[in-house]
C-alpha positions as CSV (number, residue, x, y, z in Angstrom):
1,M,202.2,55.3,159.9
2,G,204.8,52.6,159.3
3,W,204.2,49.7,156.9
4,V,203.7,47.3,159.9
5,E,200.9,49.4,161.4
6,G,199.4,49.9,157.9
7,L,199.4,46.1,157.3
8,S,197.8,45.5,160.7
9,E,195.0,48.0,160.0
10,L,194.4,46.4,156.6
11,M,194.1,43.0,158.2
12,G,191.7,44.3,160.7
13,L,189.4,45.7,157.9
14,V,189.6,42.4,156.1
15,G,188.6,40.6,159.3
16,E,185.6,42.8,159.8
17,L,184.5,42.3,156.2
18,F,184.5,38.6,156.5
19,S,183.2,38.3,160.0
20,P,179.9,36.5,160.6
21,G,178.1,39.7,161.5
22,S,179.3,41.3,158.3
23,R,178.1,38.4,156.2
24,K,174.7,38.5,157.9
25,A,174.4,42.2,157.1
26,S,175.4,41.5,153.5
27,R,172.8,38.7,153.1
28,Q,170.1,41.1,154.6
29,K,170.9,43.7,152.0
30,T,170.6,41.1,149.2
31,S,167.2,40.0,150.6
32,E,165.9,43.6,150.6
33,E,167.0,44.0,147.0
34,L,165.4,40.8,145.9
35,Y,162.0,41.2,147.6
36,M,159.8,44.3,147.0
37,P,157.0,44.6,149.6
38,L,153.5,45.2,148.2
39,V,152.1,48.7,148.5
40,Q,148.5,49.8,148.9
41,I,146.8,50.1,145.5
42,E,145.3,53.4,146.7
43,D,148.9,54.8,146.9
44,L,149.7,54.1,143.3
45,P,149.3,56.8,140.6
46,D,146.5,56.9,138.0
47,D,149.0,56.1,135.2
48,A,149.9,52.8,136.9
49,R,149.4,49.8,134.5
50,V,146.7,47.4,135.6
51,W,145.5,43.9,134.7
52,V,142.1,42.7,135.9
53,F,141.3,39.0,136.2
54,G,137.7,37.9,136.8
55,A,136.8,34.5,138.3
56,D,134.0,32.7,136.5
57,K,132.4,31.9,139.8
58,D,132.5,33.2,143.4
59,L,135.5,32.0,145.4
60,D,134.7,30.7,148.9
61,P,136.9,32.0,151.9
62,G,139.3,29.0,151.6
63,A,139.9,29.6,147.9
64,T,140.2,33.3,148.4
65,D,142.9,32.8,151.1
66,L,144.8,30.5,148.8
67,L,144.6,32.9,145.8
68,L,145.7,36.0,147.7
69,R,148.5,34.1,149.6
70,E,149.9,32.8,146.3
71,V,149.5,36.1,144.5
72,D,151.2,38.0,147.2
73,R,154.0,35.5,147.2
74,F,154.5,36.0,143.5
75,L,154.1,39.8,143.5
76,S,156.7,40.2,146.3
77,Q,159.2,38.6,144.1
78,W,158.0,40.0,140.8
79,H,160.9,41.4,138.7
80,A,161.3,42.8,135.2
81,H,164.8,42.6,133.8
82,G,166.2,41.8,137.3
83,A,164.6,44.9,138.9
84,P,161.8,44.6,141.5
85,L,158.4,46.1,140.6
86,T,156.4,48.5,142.7
87,V,153.1,46.7,142.7
88,G,149.8,46.6,144.5
89,R,146.7,44.5,144.2
90,D,143.0,44.6,145.0
91,W,140.3,41.9,145.5
92,K,136.7,42.8,144.9
93,Y,133.3,41.1,145.3
94,G,134.8,37.6,145.6
95,R,135.4,37.8,141.8
96,F,138.0,40.4,140.6
97,L,141.7,40.4,141.1
98,T,143.4,43.7,140.0
99,V,147.2,43.9,139.8
100,A,148.7,47.4,139.3
101,V,152.4,48.3,138.6
102,D,153.9,51.8,139.0
103,Q,155.7,52.1,135.7
104,S,157.5,55.3,136.8
105,T,159.9,53.1,138.7
106,T,160.2,49.9,136.6
107,G,157.7,48.8,134.0
108,A,156.6,45.2,133.7
109,S,158.2,43.4,130.8
110,G,156.5,40.9,128.5
111,C,158.2,38.0,130.3
112,S,157.2,39.2,133.7
113,I,153.6,39.6,132.6
114,D,153.6,36.1,131.2
115,G,154.9,34.9,134.6
116,L,151.8,36.4,136.3
117,F,149.4,34.8,133.8
118,R,151.1,31.4,134.3
119,T,150.9,31.7,138.0
120,L,147.2,32.4,137.9
121,K,146.5,29.8,135.3
122,G,148.4,27.2,137.5
123,L,146.1,28.0,140.5
124,E,142.8,27.5,138.7
125,S,142.6,23.7,139.4
126,R,143.1,24.3,143.1
127,L,140.6,27.2,143.2
128,G,137.9,25.4,141.2
129,A,137.5,28.5,139.1
130,S,139.0,30.1,136.0
131,L,140.8,33.4,136.3
132,V,142.4,33.8,132.9
133,T,139.3,34.1,130.8
134,S,138.3,35.7,127.5
135,G,135.0,36.5,125.8
136,V,133.2,36.6,129.2
137,V,131.0,39.5,130.3
138,F,130.7,40.3,134.0
139,Y,127.6,42.1,135.2
140,R,125.3,42.4,138.2
141,G,122.1,40.4,138.2
142,R,118.8,41.7,139.3
143,K,119.6,40.9,142.9
144,G,122.9,42.7,142.7
145,A,125.2,39.6,142.7
146,V,128.1,39.5,140.2
147,E,127.3,37.1,137.4
148,C,129.1,36.3,134.1
149,A,128.1,35.0,130.7
150,E,129.5,34.5,127.3
151,R,129.0,37.6,125.0
152,E,126.4,35.8,122.9
153,R,124.5,34.8,126.1
154,F,124.7,38.4,127.4
155,T,123.1,39.6,124.2
156,A,120.4,36.9,124.5
157,L,119.7,38.0,128.0
158,S,119.3,41.6,126.7
159,A,116.7,40.3,124.1
160,E,114.9,38.6,127.0
161,G,114.8,41.8,129.0
162,K,116.9,40.4,131.7
163,V,119.8,42.7,130.9
164,T,119.0,46.4,130.3
165,P,121.0,49.6,129.6
166,E,120.8,50.2,133.4
167,T,122.4,46.9,134.2
168,R,125.7,47.4,136.1
169,V,128.6,45.9,134.2
170,F,132.4,45.5,134.8
171,D,135.1,46.3,132.4
172,P,138.2,44.1,132.9
173,T,139.8,45.7,129.7
174,V,140.9,48.8,131.5
175,T,144.6,49.3,131.3
176,T,145.4,52.1,133.8
177,L,144.6,52.6,137.4
178,G,142.9,55.9,136.5
179,E,140.5,54.1,134.2
180,W,139.9,51.3,136.7
181,R,139.0,53.9,139.4
182,A,136.7,55.8,137.0
183,R,134.9,53.2,135.0
184,F,135.5,49.6,136.2
185,E,131.9,49.4,137.1
186,L,129.3,51.4,135.1
187,E,125.8,51.1,133.7
188,A,125.9,49.1,130.4
189,A,124.7,52.1,128.5
190,Q,127.9,54.0,129.5
191,S,130.3,51.2,128.6
192,W,131.4,49.3,125.5
193,H,128.8,46.7,126.7
194,A,126.1,48.9,125.1
195,G,127.2,47.4,121.7
196,L,126.1,44.0,123.0
197,L,122.6,45.1,123.9
198,Q,119.6,44.4,121.7
199,D,118.0,47.5,120.3
200,K,114.6,46.2,120.9
201,Q,113.6,44.6,124.2
202,P,110.3,43.0,125.2
203,A,107.9,45.4,126.9
């Protein structure tokens, strides 16, 4: 091949590289790299890292839609050190948001976790409920509805006989998906909540 033919072929390749169609394909690739679609939480392994957030009151359908829309928007763009995270989430009983990250691909960094907490904290005023809470115990009342109370109040309810070792409680302190699947909801006697119960309850 002569140098004229070689130059012509080179110019053709350059033209294809910078053609509108090529730029569009390049942008599409960048978009796919930037945004990681959510996966079903059931498809994540037991050793996936989890964070559980409990709302201090039931969310109505409008607030639930707002929460899940904004959470999904955040999670679809959630990165750690520039790499997208493989993540799923779950919403239970109008109260509990669980976020799980498959750390076998890319683990969540401290900064990325802070971003999740800030996002949820920023939604609280719009939801009319707190999601980033501490020192709160979640349990099922006598009618089966999810309720919450400060730890001291939970102990007082135990002394009053309104909370018993058979009361169903929730453990938002679980750290892996395997733990969440096995013991997120248990009887109080089988959980760390047993330490909050009064030894003697009224007959």
